C-alpha angles and dihedrals in degrees: 000000000000131000121245115232090233099024133086124309124236091284096044096264120142118232120219102061111138115247113256109239095204104088102205125142119229088223116063116235107238099157142331116330102245104166132061090231090059090046090053091054090066090066116126116159106201095161095052092044100046103035134058129260120226103271090220094054120116118255096234101047094246092132107132106133121098111260141146117271111205104179145358128071100256144012119226107234134178110223119231111245122234109243113238095000117204128195116251105164147325132201109253088189094057093040088056092047090052094044094246123148113238092234089066089077087068096044111120097231093042091050091047093051095047094044090057105270102123092175083085088072117112132188133327085023120095116249093226140046132227140230128199136213128228142171128253123236123168115200091337097313119116117233134191099157095095091054107103089226095046091234106089091243092109100062120106146081100349096175104000113099123176112218105172141029121181149140121259122180090345096309127107119230135179120209119209132186114226107206095018095144135269126330129183086272096056094103092219098309125125097252092231133127124210125235092249096061092037092057090048093051093043094053097037096055093053092043091054090049090053089049089058095248116138107248148146111270138230121241108170143347123209128176131202116238090194107043129064129178128204121234137167111259142148127287118234112289090004119170092187118129093216126039110280104191141035115246131195109223132177114264113242141177124214118188114221121196130205140153083255139337095226110142134197086243090062092057088047092054093056092042091054090051091048093051093049095041089235091172136350095262096048098106092043091052089053091052091047094054093046089051089049090051090054092049095046101041112013111027096109089059099037119068108230091210091067121101110268090245090057090047089055092052091049090047090055092051094045093049091048089054094048095045096048092046091048095053091047089054091049090057092043091061096035097252122154117192091204096201108039098172118153091258088059092050113095111222087216091065104249137111114281137175113029100204116114095014128132143169122241114247107161100041113249122150086212094054110146119167096187117083091211097048108080126198093295089075096038126129101273095034092066094098090057092046089051090053090052090053091047089053089059091047091050092048091051098051092039088074089067092059098054110136093027105094094175094055091042091054091052091047092050091049090055090050092048089053096056097099093050092046089050091048092052092051091049094048091049090049094052091047091054093047089053097041092243125149091216134018116266109197095192093050093047096045093048090049094052090051091050090049091054093046093049095042095230129186104249098219099037092048096054093042091053089046088054088067086065095232119203094204133050093233091081091055093048088074085078096050118106093198137031115267129224126245089251092053091045089054091052090049092049092052092048092047092052093049091048093049090049089057098047092043089056090050095068138253110028095205090056090048091051092049091049092050091051089055090062102030108066123220092224138028139194108279113186093210089060093046098049094068088054095060093037091055092043089057086061092048098262112123097168094110092048089055091048092050090049090057095043092048093051092074107030095160097051121104110260126238115245090255095051093042090057089058106033107023101064142101121268109268115246094242090066096057111107089004114149111242092018110052094023135005144172116246089245104142 
């Protein structure tokens, strides 16, 4: 039995219903949600009800073999349960935000659902999940070569399966299993994620949220005590650039949560089909997914009474603002996405897909943690990569304005202003990091050069600078190497000029406090994270819990005990260490 593009879904639902913009639950929130039955009542599947299923999809969601998907916005898929799932962690912060009681993470049905057993679902939940397709663009160039069919119709959620969409405290959230088993997009892989990468993603998302960076969130993390998967990785003390051994690692599923998982690459996919006339409904499917993006991510800012062409122009401007602000925040906290393709770029303007990411320790504008990334996705190239992704977004929605020269001109003007908008965000970010009222290009550029020459630790340096030191000795705590007298003299001159500026700005204590609100006291250090997932593989989650607590308050002053562990330079033995200083995204 096949699904009709405009007919009922696997459960008899009819796609095409507009998304309701009033986000009200049918069940009043009177306290924490403590039962799975109450959790299920929050279900509200806007994507499944307003978009089209792949007409070639199976009716029961048992659709796990690689195949081409030619049309439709999603494929119904049953996730593959973890055998013998065991609790590893849940985010107390997100549970609180959603109004969930912490005990729910240990509830049998809840654990079954979020470890891949969707037979735990109960009404009004859907008894299947869904995966989506998207296109691949790298730095603004379209690719189909990596598609196993050579057509581009095989790209999509290879091991990410959404299993729930609902409204909690007036906000809509989608919940997606990472490592939930194969989908039609899995390109022959097993659809699993290992515990190592799952721990990294689980911790990183909540850390980024605490840093004040827009991001997908982490709900739960479960591990199988009966299933392992084999992946390339690094041998102990390896100095290899690429993985040099195969490692068996426990299979795990982390559930990531976001207002939506719509990506720039999804819009691209439907735009490519519309341009080529791939099928009669191609242009309509493009318009449907763009409308859905507006409803899911931008409706509070975009007046629904506007003409659709005007809504598109507003969408372009709002996304530009979110994307430029996001990348500036990444650089503020030292984050490098590593693989910022358009399919890893959330169309809602937040961080998505924590695979080959890393945080800069030893300052290097060319910092790139992923061995497959290259300099084009390095730390300081992220603004340019963002512009390339925005170009693909602009080109996709531009198709929907054909025949409207006035709207096209406004859209093109927004696109042409991306670089300047990005520059403004960056300048404002550097001014805040330095406690300046206005950006000073000379001061910032000289500082960055000094930081490179002195091999400073990015996080430690800016946190020490936030104390407004009068002497260079305080800053030298962040130096990885000894500096020369000549370099010290340059630092002293820079420090004096900087202090002259901030002293003229007003109250120094207020300046210091403001700087500490944007310059975190701690950062993600891979050599401190690795023991957490290594111990978790042996059943000990103590370090994961400690990291959760430390990462919840990254701007707070550390106790002496925590500072000794988390506020220190990277030990020499971890430089150039495979799996710690660099890693493949094998997971």
